Structure formats: structure tokens, C-alpha cells
N, C-alpha and C positions, 0 to 999 in steps of 0.2 A: 504492499499500499504506498502512495507517494502523497505528500502533502507539499502544494505549491508554495515557495518561499524565496525570498530572495537573500541569498548567503550573505552578503555583505551586509545588509541591514541587520539579519539575526547576530552576526557578529558584533556590531555596532552595539546593539541593543545587551547584548549579554557582557561586553566589557563595560557599559555604561552601569548596568545593574551591580556589576561587582564593584566598581568605582565608589558607587551610593551606598555601598553594604547591603544590596537587596537583592532577592533573586530576579532573574529576567524572566518575563512572562511566557508562558508556554502555549504554542497555538494547537487547537483541538484538530484532530484529521478526521475529515467525514467520512465515514463508515456507508459505503453504497449498499442498497438492499440488494439480496441475493437474486439472480435471474432465474425464472420459473423453471421447473424441470419438466419437460415433456417425455413421457414414457410411449415408445412407440412398441406396438404388439404386432409385429407380421406374423400372420395365423400359419400355422402347421409347420413342416418340417421334418426333416430326417427320415425317419421310415413312414411318417404321414403325409403323403403328397396333397390331403385335401381333395377339392374338386378337380376332376379331370375331363379337358376340352375333348370333343369326339376325336381331334386331332393327336391326342396323346399329350398336350400342354398341361403340366400340373399347376395347381394354384398356388403349393410353396414358393415357387420361383417367381411368379408374379408379386405375390407379396413381399417378399425378401427385397425385390429389386425395387418396388415402390418405395417401403418402409427407408433404405440406404437413399435413394432420391431425395425423399421426404426429409430426412435428418440432415443432409446437406443443404437444402433449402431453409430449413428453420435456423441453422448455424450461420448462414451467411448474412441474416438479419443482423445478428450480433444481441438479441434480445432473449434470446433461449440458452439453457443448457439442454441437451438431448441424451436420452439413455435408450436402449432397445433391449428387448426381452431375448432378441436372437438377430446377431449381425452376420451368422453364415447358417449353412443348410443342416442345421441340429434340430432334433425335437425337445420341446419344453414342455412339460405338462401343464395342464390349465391352471392348477393350485401353484406352479413357479410362477407362471406369468403373473398372477395376482400379486404373490409375497415379493415379487421384484418390484411392483409399485409401491407396497407397503413399507420395504425395506428403504428404498431411497425418498420416501416421502414425497412422490412425485405430485405435480400440481395438476396435471393432467394425464389421462390414459386413453390412448387411440389404437383400438384393434383394426388391422388391414385383412380383408378377406374378400373373397369373388364369389359369386352365387353359382349355385348349379340347379336351376329349374327343370319342372317338367315340361313347360313350353318352351320349346327355342326360339319362338318369336319374341317372349319377354326379353327386353334388355332395358340398363339403365343400373345407375346406382340407388343404394337406399341406405339409410341411416337408422341404427336401434339403440334404444337406450334400454334400460333395465325395469323390468315390471315382472310381479310374481304371475299376473296373466297377461298372457300373448295379448296382442292388440288385434290378432287375426289368425286363420290358420296357416297362411304362408309365413308369418312371424314365428308360430310356434315350431312348424316343420324347419325351419332353417334352424333356430335355437337348439332342436333337439340333434340336428346332426354336426354344429360345431360343439356342443356340450359332449358328444359320444366321441368326439375325433381322438380321443386319448384312450378310449376304451374304460374310461372309470364313470360311468352314468350314476345318476344320482347323489348321494352325500361322497363330497371329496375327503379323503383322508390321507394320511401320512405326512401332516405337516405340524407345525408347531401348535399348542393351543390358542397363541395369540391370533395366528392366521386362521386357524378354524373356526375361532369366535368371529371373526370378521367375515368370513365366509358364509358364515350361517345367518348373519345378519341382513337386515335390508338397510340400503342407502339411508343416510340422514336426509332430513328434509333439504338442507343446504346443498348436499352433493347431488341431490335427485334435481335440484332446479337447475344447477350448474351444467350437469349432463345434459339436459333438456336445451339449455341455451347453446352448448356446444353443436349439438344435432342441428338445432335452428341455423346456426350460422353456416354449418358446413351446407346445407341444403340452399339457403339464399346465395352463397357463393357459386355452387353447382349451376344454379338456375340460366336455363339459356345458352349454356357454355359445356358443361360435362351432362350427357343423358341422364334423366332420373327415372326410376321407377314410378306409375301412377301411386299416390300416397307415400311417398319415398321415407317420411317419417314413422317407424314403427316401433313397437316394442316387444321384449319376451325377456326369459329368465336365462341370460346368458352366464355362464359359469365366471368369465373373465371380467364380467363388470360388476361383480360382488362387492368390491371392496367400498365399503359406505365412507371412506375418508378422502376418496378421490373422484373429481368427476370424470365419467367415463363414457365412451362412445364406440360402438363397433361399426365401421364402414364396410359395407358390401361394394366394393369398386363397381361392379357390374357383373354380367351373366356370361360364364365361359361356355355355355349351352348355347349361347347366341354368337353368329360369327362375326357380326359387326362389333359387338364389344370385345371378343377374344383379339380382334385385330387392334381394336383401340388400346387393349390392356397392355399388348405385347410391344408396342409402337413406342420407343424411348420419348419422341417428340410429345405425344399424347399424354404419357405419364408425367412428362415436366408440366403441361397443363394442368393436370389433376393436381400435382403437387404443389405448383402456385397457387391455386385456388384453394387448397387445405391450409396452405401457409396464411393467406387472406383470411380465411376462416379461424384460424386461431389467434391471429393479431386481434381481429374484430371481437373475439371472446374476451380477450385479456383488458381490451380498451373499454368495453362495455359491461359486461357480468362481473369478471373478476375486478376490474377496477371500482365499481360499485359496491362489491362484498368487501373489498379491503378499506375501502373509506367509511365504510361500516354503515 
């Protein structure tokens, strides 16, 4: 940490203070607030490929590529710290992803996924927040697929009592509002630029969104069962467009909801 000061003035003050038999005044250094930590969670990985496109493309590769792109975009702003639940093609359990957000005291948690829907004509992104009761049958089906991705359906075990308690809890009211605010910011940022499913803001009981201390959203970036969506998600230029819009949405979240919350 550096304090701006003029060295010659400081020496003159110190010598003058000694000559007068008094201590020279000490300047206080301003302590800058810590930057928010964004936890990015690229879905699946390792032995879990996630959704598989008709041509064999794995969801885990798209989520990781997008997560790395988004990390770079967020760091370039200079406004955030960024952590990832995985930065390589490795498997991380659902409870391990939640525990990472808890351990780092993340300010925001964003899970990245791709849809695999029964209708190949359906395309577009959708944004999910946590709810005990799914908003619709499609949301319930997607949550069930994601929660079973590491073959640990139902109650999550094998974690510390602290994390187990968190996983068993519902979100706090403030965290729930923050999650919904982020989801709305993403939806508005995508509007007219990144394709969206009809009624794109949905809710369901996703395991990775169960930390009550961290606003969390799960983004389904598009449908791998749709040729246009798969082409868009594989294209680096289109992924850059998506990550630029996500960066804008996160900026808006911290300028709007999070800023008001910190202001009390």
C-alpha cells in the first residue's frame, strides 16, 4: 500500500518537529475497499460431459471455454477479483462447487451451462434462480438433470457440517433478491442481442445455487440440440459477444442492486 507524499516536505516537517521538541504529524494511509469476488462455475467436466450435441460436441468444453473468456473480460475491467470452480477439464462435485463459493466468501456465483431440450427447434438462453418449487415443468426437468450430473441425487453428503447446514438451508431474503436482480440484469443485457427462450427467467431447486450467503444464478447459454445455438456457442466471436453482455450485466448488478445494499 502506498501513500502519496512529498519526501522533502516530510523531512522538513520531521526536522522541524524534532527542533521544537514535538513529534512530527503522521499521515494516515487510505485503505481501499476490497474488490468483489466473482465465482464462475463452468458446468460438468472430467468424466461428466454434460449435454452432448447431435454432432458429438460436449457441453463441458463450451462451459469451460466461456468461463475462461468471461474471467478475462471481468479482470480486464479492473473492478473485480475472479475465481473458478474449475479452470481445466476436471470433475468437481456439486457440493464442491458450493463449498468453493462459501470458502472464498464470493460476492456473486454464476454457473454456466448449455441446455439439451427435446424439441430441436427451441433455441436461446435462459436464466435460473433457486426455488423449492420449479416455475414450470421444463425448469424442473433441467434442474433434475443438472442435480443428477454427478450421481448424487437427493441429499448431498460428504461435506463439513458447516457446508451441509448451508446446503440444507433456503436462501436468505437478501440473497434471493440479489439472485433475482442478477438474473434480470442478464436477461435485459441479452435482450435483442443474445437469443433468449420464451419466458427466459425461470426458477428451480438447483444444488449449485443453495448457498444462502451468496447471490447465485445459473445461466443456460443456449440449446445444444439446436443447430443455430450450437454454432453460436462454438464460435469464439459469438462467445465474446455473450461474455461482453455478461460483464455488462455484472457491472449493472454492482452499480444498482449491490450498490444500494452496501449503502444500507
